[in-house]
C-alpha positions in Angstrom: -5.5 199.1 -131.7 -4.8 195.6 -132.3 -5.6 193.1 -129.8 -4.5 189.3 -129.6 -6.8 186.9 -127.9 -5.5 183.3 -127.7 -7.9 180.5 -127.1 -10.8 181.8 -129.3 -12.6 178.4 -129.0 -12.4 178.0 -125.3 -15.2 179.1 -123.0 -13.5 182.3 -121.8 -12.2 183.1 -125.2 -15.7 182.8 -126.7 -17.0 185.1 -123.8 -14.1 187.6 -124.2 -14.1 188.1 -127.8 -17.1 190.5 -128.3 -16.1 192.4 -125.2 -12.6 193.1 -126.5 -13.8 194.8 -129.7 -14.6 197.7 -127.5 -11.0 198.7 -127.8 -10.0 197.8 -131.3 -9.4 195.0 -134.0 -9.5 191.6 -132.2 -7.2 188.9 -133.8 -8.4 185.8 -132.2 -6.5 182.6 -132.6 -6.5 179.1 -131.3 -4.4 176.0 -131.8 -5.5 175.7 -135.4 -3.6 178.8 -136.2 -0.6 178.7 -134.2 1.3 175.7 -132.3 1.3 177.1 -128.7 3.7 174.4 -127.6 6.6 175.6 -130.0 7.8 179.1 -129.3 8.9 180.0 -132.6 5.3 179.6 -133.9 4.0 181.9 -131.2 6.6 184.4 -131.8 6.0 184.4 -135.5 2.3 185.0 -134.8 3.1 188.0 -132.5 5.4 189.5 -135.1 2.8 189.2 -137.7 -0.1 190.7 -135.6 1.9 193.3 -133.6 -0.7 193.6 -130.7 -0.8 196.3 -128.2 -3.0 194.1 -125.8 -2.5 190.5 -125.4 -5.4 188.4 -123.6 -4.1 185.0 -123.1 -7.0 182.3 -122.3 -5.0 179.4 -124.0 -4.1 176.7 -121.8 -3.9 172.8 -121.4 -6.9 172.3 -119.1 -7.1 168.6 -119.0 -6.2 167.9 -115.3 -6.1 164.3 -115.5 -4.2 164.1 -118.8 -1.6 166.4 -117.5 -0.2 163.6 -115.3 0.8 161.6 -118.3 1.5 164.5 -120.7 3.6 167.0 -118.6 5.8 168.1 -121.4 2.6 169.1 -123.4 1.1 170.8 -120.2 4.2 172.8 -119.4 4.5 173.9 -123.1 1.0 175.4 -123.2 1.0 176.5 -119.6 4.4 177.8 -119.0 6.3 178.3 -122.1 3.7 179.8 -124.1 2.9 182.4 -121.4 6.6 183.2 -121.0 6.9 184.0 -125.0 4.0 186.2 -124.6 5.4 188.1 -121.6 8.8 188.4 -123.0 7.3 189.7 -126.3 5.0 192.1 -124.3 8.0 193.4 -122.3 10.2 193.8 -125.4 7.4 195.9 -127.2 5.8 197.6 -124.2 2.4 195.9 -124.7 0.2 194.9 -122.2 -0.7 191.3 -121.1 -3.7 189.7 -119.5 -3.1 186.1 -118.1 -5.4 183.6 -116.3 -4.3 181.5 -113.5 -5.9 178.9 -111.3 -6.7 177.8 -107.7 -5.0 174.6 -108.4 -1.7 176.4 -107.8 -2.6 175.8 -104.1 -2.8 172.8 -102.0 -6.3 173.1 -100.7 -5.5 172.9 -97.0 -7.6 174.6 -94.5 -10.9 176.5 -95.0 -9.7 180.2 -95.2 -10.0 181.7 -98.9 -6.6 181.9 -100.5 -5.3 185.3 -100.7 -3.0 186.3 -103.7 0.3 186.4 -101.7 -0.4 183.0 -100.0 2.4 180.5 -100.8 1.5 178.1 -103.8 1.9 174.4 -103.3 0.2 172.8 -106.2 -0.8 169.0 -105.7 -0.8 167.9 -109.5 1.2 168.5 -113.0 -1.6 170.9 -114.0 -1.3 173.2 -111.1 2.6 173.0 -111.3 2.4 173.9 -115.1 0.1 177.0 -114.3 2.3 178.2 -111.3 5.4 178.0 -113.8 3.3 180.1 -116.2 2.3 182.6 -113.7 6.0 182.9 -112.4 7.3 183.4 -116.1 4.7 186.3 -116.3 5.6 187.9 -112.9 9.4 187.5 -113.6 9.3 189.3 -116.8 9.1 193.2 -116.9 5.8 193.0 -118.9 2.9 195.2 -118.0 0.8 192.2 -116.9 -2.1 191.1 -114.9 -2.8 187.8 -113.9 -6.6 186.9 -113.0 -6.5 183.7 -110.8 -9.9 182.0 -111.0 -11.7 178.7 -110.3 -14.3 176.4 -111.5 -15.1 177.9 -114.8 -18.0 176.7 -116.7 -20.2 178.0 -119.7 -23.6 177.3 -121.4 -21.3 175.4 -124.1 -18.6 173.0 -124.3 -17.7 170.3 -121.9 -18.0 171.2 -118.2 -19.8 170.1 -115.1 -23.1 171.9 -115.6 -23.4 170.2 -119.1 -22.3 166.9 -117.5 -24.9 167.3 -114.7 -27.8 168.2 -117.1 -27.1 165.2 -119.4 -26.6 162.7 -116.5 -29.7 164.0 -114.9 -31.8 163.3 -117.8 -30.4 159.8 -117.9 -30.1 158.5 -114.2 -32.1 158.4 -111.4 -29.1 158.6 -109.0 -25.8 160.3 -108.9 -22.9 160.4 -106.6 -20.9 163.8 -106.5 -17.9 165.0 -104.4 -18.9 167.0 -101.3 -15.7 167.9 -99.5 -14.2 170.1 -102.5 -15.1 173.6 -101.8 -15.1 176.5 -104.4 -16.8 179.2 -106.4 -18.4 177.9 -109.7 -17.6 180.8 -112.0 -19.4 181.4 -115.1 -17.2 182.3 -118.2 -19.2 185.2 -119.2 -18.7 186.6 -115.5 -15.0 186.3 -115.8 -14.9 187.9 -119.0 -17.2 190.8 -117.8 -14.7 191.2 -114.9 -11.7 191.5 -117.3 -13.5 194.0 -119.3 -14.5 196.1 -116.3 -10.7 196.3 -115.1 -9.6 197.2 -118.8 -12.2 199.9 -119.0 -10.5 201.5 -115.9 -7.4 202.0 -118.2 -9.0 204.5 -120.7 -7.3 202.9 -123.5 -3.8 203.2 -122.0 -3.5 199.5 -120.8 0.3 199.3 -120.6 0.4 202.5 -118.3 -2.6 201.1 -116.2 -1.3 197.7 -115.9 2.2 199.0 -114.8 0.4 200.5 -111.8 -2.3 197.9 -111.2 -0.6 194.7 -112.4 0.4 191.5 -110.6 -2.1 188.6 -109.2 -5.8 189.3 -108.5 -8.3 186.7 -107.6 -11.5 186.8 -109.9 -14.2 184.4 -109.4 -17.9 184.4 -108.5 -18.6 185.3 -104.8 -19.7 182.6 -102.3 -18.8 179.0 -102.3 -20.2 175.5 -102.5 -19.0 171.9 -103.2 -19.6 170.1 -106.3 -22.4 168.2 -104.8 -24.0 171.4 -103.8 -23.4 172.9 -107.2 -24.9 169.7 -108.6 -28.0 170.1 -106.5 -28.4 173.8 -107.4 -28.2 172.8 -111.2 -31.0 170.2 -110.8 -33.2 172.5 -108.6 -32.9 175.2 -111.2 -33.6 172.9 -114.1 -36.8 171.4 -112.4 -38.0 174.9 -111.4 -37.9 175.5 -115.5 -39.7 172.4 -116.1 -37.0 170.3 -117.6 -37.6 166.6 -117.9 -35.1 165.0 -115.3 -35.1 161.5 -114.2 -32.6 162.4 -111.2 -34.2 162.1 -107.8 -31.0 161.7 -105.5 -27.6 163.3 -105.6 -25.4 161.4 -102.8 -22.7 163.3 -101.6 -19.3 161.3 -101.3 -15.7 162.1 -100.2 -12.9 162.7 -102.7 -11.6 159.4 -101.5 -14.4 157.6 -103.0 -13.9 159.1 -106.4 -10.1 158.6 -107.2 -8.7 160.3 -110.2 -5.2 160.4 -111.6 -4.5 164.0 -110.5 -5.1 165.1 -106.8 -7.6 167.7 -106.4 -7.4 170.6 -103.8 -10.2 170.4 -101.3 -10.2 174.1 -100.5 -10.4 176.3 -103.6 -11.8 179.3 -102.0 -10.2 182.3 -103.4 -10.4 185.8 -101.6 -11.9 188.4 -103.4 -11.1 191.6 -101.3 -8.3 192.6 -103.5 -10.5 192.7 -106.6 -12.9 195.2 -104.8 -10.1 197.1 -103.1 -8.1 197.8 -106.3 -10.7 197.7 -108.9 -14.0 198.3 -106.9 -15.5 195.3 -108.4 -18.2 193.4 -106.3 -18.4 190.0 -108.0 -21.7 188.2 -108.9 -22.9 185.4 -106.3 -22.3 181.9 -107.8 -25.9 181.2 -107.7 -27.1 184.3 -109.6 -24.3 183.4 -112.4 -25.9 180.0 -112.5 -29.4 181.2 -113.3 -27.8 183.5 -115.9 -26.3 180.7 -117.6 -29.5 178.6 -117.3 -31.5 181.6 -119.0 -29.2 181.2 -122.0 -29.7 177.5 -122.6 -32.6 176.6 -124.7 -35.0 174.1 -123.1 -34.4 170.5 -123.9 -36.4 168.7 -126.7 -39.3 166.5 -125.0 -39.6 163.1 -126.8 
């Protein structure tokens, strides 16, 4: 079986590629290979590769940048998923797509359910919601895994930023009123693989019955401030040389950014457990596993 993985250079793409090889030959592509903003380029790649399973991790994820690059964000996050879904519909292939907590407005404190009404606050969220709807409106055998706060041991993300700043500064101010579940890329990749294993190789038949939107994050919840404190606590326990001695919690209003962020990014995981019998890992355990994978910093 030939499997197409988009976004091979991203956090999730890197984590997924070795897992997907369990089911066949993985053709992993990125924006260096295909222009995801151009439907013709993506269609040509699909015709050339002829995948039976498409796993789409490619996206425009610069949340603030999307505010001034809406056309680019919608091309990558809405048009490209529609192209993939329509091709999968026409060929009977299966599609795995990823969504975000940013499709919600972040009101209240209850975890968001899959069937709650979306109301994105920014261009990024609107573009991702448009992609979700394009996939759902097609007749493709597809599942959309909605996630939040993804990070990894590599790349540009909150964990890496905190470790760098914690080694440089004695005090930091971090937002404490945005609540969500920090989700390691490896955990989301494992959840994906565990779902696909239940298909016994017939992904189209399986997703025809079990498709739609399913929330997939680490379990539990914290604020960005709480996440930062946990990162530094773990790093100190490992003997990392840190200068940081105070992490001050601040409201979102004291840290203005071009794109408005949702305050409540909690996602309800009961459907993941009910439909696939998957109990997600607690976010603190996920952090420890990521920290275990990091080499200790060089000490001058």
